[in-house]
C-alpha positions in Angstrom: 111.6 107.8 118.5 112.9 109.6 115.4 112.7 113.0 117.1 114.6 111.7 120.2 117.4 110.2 118.0 117.6 113.5 116.1 118.0 115.4 119.3 120.6 112.9 120.5 122.6 113.3 117.3 122.4 117.1 117.5 123.6 117.3 121.1 126.4 114.8 120.4 127.6 116.7 117.4 127.5 120.1 119.2 129.3 118.6 122.2 131.9 117.0 120.0 132.5 120.2 118.2 133.0 122.2 121.4 135.3 119.5 122.8 137.4 119.3 119.6 137.6 123.1 119.3 138.7 123.5 122.9 141.4 120.9 122.4 142.8 122.2 119.2 142.7 125.9 120.1 143.7 125.8 123.8 144.7 122.2 124.5 141.9 122.1 127.1 139.8 119.1 127.9 136.0 119.6 128.3 134.7 117.1 130.7 131.3 115.6 131.4 130.3 118.3 134.0 131.1 121.1 131.5 129.2 119.4 128.7 126.2 118.8 130.9 126.2 122.5 131.8 126.4 123.4 128.1 123.4 121.2 127.4 121.4 123.0 130.1 122.3 126.3 128.4 121.5 125.0 125.0 118.0 123.9 126.1 117.3 127.5 127.2 118.1 128.9 123.8 115.1 129.8 121.7 116.3 128.0 118.6 117.0 124.8 120.5 114.0 124.8 122.8 112.7 121.7 121.1 115.3 119.7 123.1 113.0 120.0 126.0 110.2 118.1 124.2 112.0 114.7 124.2 113.1 112.5 127.1 116.3 113.6 128.8 117.2 109.9 129.2 117.2 108.2 125.8 
């Protein structure tokens, strides 16, 4: 449970950072589809491969 919540927190914070940065730099909105695509890409990165070890539906 602790590991799942840690991953949820990490993904939420990364997505929030990307969305906030996109808005303040380009006044662009990053929607659900784009965020979901980013999560898929993050899971493929070696340093974030532990995201695949927890449930995708917390």
